[in-house]
C-alpha positions in Angstrom: 81.9 110.7 90.2 78.3 111.3 90.0 75.8 109.7 87.6 72.1 109.4 88.1 68.5 109.5 86.4 66.3 111.9 88.1 63.1 110.5 89.4 63.8 106.9 87.9 62.1 107.9 85.0 62.7 106.3 81.3 64.6 109.3 79.1 63.9 108.4 75.3 65.4 112.1 74.7 68.6 112.5 73.1 69.8 116.3 73.6 72.7 116.9 76.2 74.1 120.1 77.3 77.6 119.5 77.5 80.3 121.5 79.5 84.5 120.7 80.4 86.7 122.5 82.7 90.4 122.1 81.3 94.0 122.7 82.2 94.6 125.5 79.8 93.2 127.0 76.6 95.1 124.8 74.1 93.8 121.3 73.8 96.8 120.1 72.0 98.9 120.9 75.4 96.1 120.8 78.2 93.6 118.2 79.2 90.2 118.4 80.6 89.8 118.2 84.4 85.7 118.0 84.7 83.1 117.2 82.5 79.5 117.5 82.9 76.2 116.2 80.7 73.0 116.9 81.5 70.8 114.9 79.3 67.7 117.3 79.0 64.0 117.0 77.9 63.5 119.4 74.8 60.2 120.2 75.3 60.3 121.2 79.3 63.5 122.1 79.2 63.8 120.1 82.2 67.3 118.2 83.7 66.5 114.2 82.9 69.9 112.3 83.8 73.0 113.7 84.6 76.7 112.7 84.7 79.6 114.7 86.2 83.0 113.8 87.2 86.8 115.0 87.6 89.5 113.7 85.3 92.7 113.3 86.0 95.2 114.2 83.5 98.2 112.1 82.1 100.3 115.1 82.5 99.6 116.8 85.8 102.8 119.3 85.1 100.9 120.6 81.8 98.1 122.3 84.1 98.1 125.9 84.4 97.7 127.3 87.8 95.5 130.2 86.3 93.2 127.5 85.2 93.2 125.7 88.7 92.1 129.3 90.2 89.5 129.7 87.7 88.0 126.3 87.7 88.3 126.3 91.7 90.4 123.0 91.7 93.1 122.1 94.0 96.5 120.9 92.1 96.7 118.4 95.3 93.2 116.9 94.8 93.8 116.0 91.1 95.9 112.8 91.6 92.8 111.0 93.1 90.7 112.1 90.3 89.0 109.1 88.1 91.5 107.9 85.4 90.7 108.9 81.7 89.9 105.2 81.0 87.4 105.1 84.1 85.7 108.4 82.9 85.6 106.6 79.5 84.1 103.4 80.6 81.6 105.5 82.9 80.6 107.9 80.5 79.8 105.2 77.6 77.2 103.2 79.8 75.7 106.3 81.2 74.9 107.2 77.5 73.9 103.4 76.9 71.3 104.1 80.0 70.4 107.5 79.6 70.1 107.6 75.4 69.0 104.1 75.4 72.1 103.0 73.3 71.5 106.3 70.7 73.9 109.2 70.3 73.8 112.4 72.3 73.0 115.3 70.3 75.2 118.2 72.2 74.5 121.4 73.2 77.2 123.8 74.5 77.8 127.4 74.7 81.1 127.8 72.7 80.7 124.1 71.9 83.5 123.8 69.4 86.1 124.9 72.2 84.9 122.0 74.0 84.5 119.3 71.1 88.4 119.5 70.8 89.1 118.4 74.4 86.1 115.8 74.1 88.1 114.3 71.1 90.9 114.0 73.1 89.1 112.4 75.7 87.3 109.9 73.9 89.5 109.7 70.6 87.3 107.1 67.9 84.6 106.7 70.6 84.1 110.4 70.0 81.2 109.3 67.1 80.0 106.7 68.7 78.7 108.9 71.7 78.1 112.4 69.8 76.2 113.1 66.8 78.1 114.7 64.6 76.5 118.1 64.6 76.4 120.2 67.6 74.1 123.1 69.1 76.0 126.1 70.4 73.7 128.8 72.1 76.4 131.3 71.6 76.1 130.9 68.1 72.4 131.2 68.1 72.5 134.2 70.8 75.2 135.9 68.1 73.0 135.4 65.3 69.9 137.0 67.5 72.2 140.1 67.4 72.8 139.9 63.7 69.3 139.6 62.8 68.7 142.8 64.9 66.9 141.1 67.8 69.6 141.7 70.5 71.7 144.6 70.5 75.1 144.6 69.2 76.8 145.6 72.8 75.0 142.8 74.5 77.9 140.3 75.3 77.2 136.5 74.7 79.7 135.2 77.3 77.6 133.0 79.7 79.0 134.8 82.5 77.7 138.0 81.4 74.4 136.6 80.2 73.6 134.9 83.3 74.0 138.1 85.1 72.1 140.1 83.2 69.4 137.6 83.3 69.6 137.2 87.1 70.2 133.3 86.6 72.2 131.9 89.9 75.3 131.0 88.6 78.8 130.1 89.8 81.2 130.3 86.5 83.6 127.6 85.7 82.0 124.7 87.3 81.1 122.4 84.6 77.7 121.5 86.1 76.9 125.2 87.1 78.0 126.0 83.6 75.5 123.3 82.0 72.8 124.2 84.3 73.4 128.2 83.1 72.9 127.4 79.7 69.4 125.3 80.7 68.5 128.3 82.3 69.0 130.8 79.4 67.3 128.3 77.3 64.4 128.5 79.2 64.5 132.3 79.2 64.7 132.3 75.6 61.8 129.7 75.4 59.9 132.4 77.7 60.3 135.4 75.8 60.8 134.0 71.9 59.3 131.8 69.8 62.4 129.7 70.5 62.6 125.9 70.6 65.0 123.1 70.0 64.5 122.8 66.5 65.3 126.7 66.0 68.7 126.0 67.8 69.5 122.7 66.2 69.1 124.5 62.7 72.4 126.4 63.4 74.6 123.7 64.1 78.5 123.1 63.5 80.6 119.8 62.1 
């Protein structure tokens, strides 16, 4: 389990890029195996605080071999992962420290998928930790395509985007995926009039 505040700086920002790696695609059957949250400065688009950890699932037998292969996780290591209760407690402390007790405004690439698993992890605590709305970079980029600002043929898959934009990226690591989303935001800011206020105007509930 990894948690730190970079450079010892006080952080008043509430935006955080969130990513999970899971043991399958169905949150009603499968569980999260890894979570990362990067609290970012929305102006500079820099990382301020970081939380990342593996998670031991309750039902190890339900973890799919294909998911482990994709996520670079060894089944033999899973029993040594932090338990759900440990992760819940540590993440709550992280939010208290990094966001001064306020809620996280989550940003993610296809965040709706991760949100279902996050709700399973945190249950009734979810809305104590996360804002009810969220910003999704995939939805934002799909919107640019519909407005004719991106070619319709351009894939909005994070893996394809990072390849096209020459962004170093090891897919299917929650931390690496969060870093890739942050780099995509930086590219958008550099080449468009993009800012997080625009992105948060396209939210889900």
